[in-house]
N, C-alpha and C positions, 0 to 999 in steps of 0.2 A: 385612441385615448388609453391611458394606463388603467389597469384594473384597480378596483377599490380594495382596501385591506380585507374587507369581509369576503369579497369574491376570491381573492388569492388564497385565503385560509380555508374557505369552505369547499372550493371546487378544484383547486390546483395543487396545493401542497401544504403539509402540516407546518405551522409556524412560518409560512413563506413571507407573510407581511412583516415579520420581525427581522428578516434578512436584509441588512442595509450596508454591510461592509464585507470585504473579503479578508479574512484573517489568515489566509494561507500565505505565508512568506515564501518568497522565491527560493528555490534550492540553489546551493552553490554549484559551480561547474564541476561535474563529476566525470571522472575518467570512465571509459568503457573498457571493462576487463575481459569480456567474453571472447573477443578475437584473440587476445593475448593468451588466454587459457587454452583455447583450441590449438593455437600454434605451438604452445609449450608442450602440449600432450602429444604432438606429432614429432617435434624436433628436439625437445630438451629433456624430457623425463617420461618414463613409463609409469603411469598411475595404475593402481589396481582398478579393474573395471567398475566395481561398485563405487569407489571413491570418485572416479572420473564422472560417473553419471550423476551422483548426488551433487558434486561441486558444480557441474555444468548447469543443472537445473536451479540450484540456488542462485548462481550469478545471473542467469537469464531472467529469473523472476525479480530479483532485487533491482536490476537495471530497468526492467519494464515498469516496475512500480514507480520509479522516478519519472518515467515518461508519462504515466497516467496521472500522477500528482500534478505535473506541470500542465498537462492538458486540462485537468479539472480546474486548476487555478485560472487559466486563460479563459475558459468557458464561463466561470463564475464572474470574473471581472467584466466580460462582455454583457452578461445578463444585468449586472448592477449598473453598467453605464447606459443601458438601453432605456430611454425615457418611457417606452411603451411596455417594458418588462416582458419581453417575449419569453413565455414560460418554457418553450422548447430548449432555450439556452440553459436554463436552470437544470433541466433534466439531463442535458448533455454533461454538465458539470457533475451532477450526482452520479451518473454512470461511470465517469472517469474516476471519481473518488472511490466508488464501490469496487472498481477493478483494482485500484491501488491497494485498498484494504485487503482484498483477496490475495493479491500477489505477495504482499508482506507476510501474511499468514502462511502461505504456501512456501515461501522462501524459508521461513522459520522452521517448518517441518523438515525440509531438506537439510538445513543446517544442523538440526538436532541429530541427524543420522551421521554427520561427519565426525563430530567429536575431535579433540576435546573442547572445541569452541561451544560455549553454552550461552552465548549472548542473548539469544531469544528464548531460552528454555522456559516452558510454561511453568508457572508457579514461582518463577524468579523474576518476572517482569510484569508489573501490574498494567503497564501501558499495553502490552501484548494481550493480556487477559481481556481487557476491555475491547481491544480491537477485534479479538476473536468473537466476542458477543455481537458486535456490529456485523462481522462477516457472516455469522450464522443467521442473523436476522435477514440479511440480504439473500443468502444462499437458499434459505427455506421460507421465502416470502409467501409462497402460496399457502403453506401451512399456517403461518402467522395470520394471514387474512381469514382463512377458514375457521380458525379458533378464536377470532375476535381479539387478537393480541396487538392490533395496530390502533392508533388513536382514531376517534370518531372523525369521519370525513377524510381521513388520510388515504392517499392513493398508494403509498409505499411504506414499507416497514423501516426504512432508513431515510433520513433527511439531513439537509445542510443547515448549520447554524452560523452565526457570525464568526465563530472561532473553531469550528470543527464539524464533525459528522456524528450523528447520534441515532439510537434506536430506542425502543421502549425502556430498556433497562441498562443502557450503557451509553457513554459519550466519550469520544476520543478527540482531543484537540489536534488541529492541523500541525501544531508544533511537535506533538508527540509522533505523528506520522512522519513528519519531516526528519526528526531525529533518528527514528528507526531506519529510514532509508539511508541517511548519511552513515550511520553506524554499520549498516549492512554492506555499504560500499567499501568501508574500511576492512571488513572481513574479507570481501572479495579481493581487495588488494593483497591482503596477507596470503590468501590462497594462491594467487598468481605469482607473487614476488617472493614470498618467504618459504612456502611449502616446497617448491622445487629445490631450494638450497638445502633444506633438511633431508629431502629424499636422496639427493645426490651425495650429500655428506655421509649418509648412512651406508652408501654403496661403495665408498672409497676403501681400499684395502688398508688395514691397520699395520703399523710397523711391528 
């Protein structure tokens, strides 16, 4: 039999009884640029070692963020379709979304090292600033619990709502996560397709 609203909120998850719909829209089909980047670095252009490492880790994380977002969406839909509301599926979804948040933040840090791209520069993107708060709440959850900074009866410092994920002092909509992932993939495309042209062009002898 399904759990009561009282039981869901008191014993299993903060605001869990209010979760009735999956607001995470499906991602568009996104190309995978990591294999192309690696092949390019072998056969097409010689990158500076630091640039190659930063770019590799940026692309790897933004692509994995897309996978985690997709898995989170699938797990959340399964939870909502389950008439018995198996809470384990909810926490599977939460774990995937937490990983997606972490990967977007990590991708942003690598991208800042690349320059001149500043798409995710902290201070210039309010979505990323709030995402970073959710990331820190998840990353330092043991401290949040110890300091009493999570809601009464809550088991985790981060939880899912109908339209996003939130913590005590920040909320990020699924649409904002989705947009950051799509924008990040466009930067990955530029790195793979445009940067080699610029590098090769700079190496051509001038008349």
